[in-house]
Residue, then its C-alpha position, 0 to 999 in steps of 0.5 A: m509515520w507512513v511506514s508505521i501506518g503501512l505496518l498497521f495495515l500489514g498487521l491487520y492482514v496477518f490477523y485476519r489471515i490467522v483468525n479467518q483463514g483468509g486474508a483481507s487483500l485490501a489490508l495487504h494492498f494498502g499496507a504495501l502502498w503505505v510502506i512504498m510511500g513511506i520509504p522515500e521519507l526515510l532516505p537521506e537527502e543525497r538519495q532524492n532521485l531514488a525517493g522521487g522514483l519511489r514516489i512515482i511508483g507509489m502513485v502508480f500503485a495507488a492509481s492501479l488499486i483505485v481502478f482495481y477496486l472500482s472495477q469490482l463494484s457491481v455498477f461496473q459489471 
């Protein structure tokens, strides 16, 4: 489920890149985030350590996206 949502966001990025000659970086960032968060769900149970590490990487990436997009608001400039 998570990976399919990520692929949807990545598809939106490609669509906007082709149609508008400029990509919506928000779709690219969130597509990558959903894919990173979905990969641990696809791993077998023997790979739980790797899955935990990928979840932590996903949470750090999500936090950095939130900080990045909040810093772009005019309130903080």
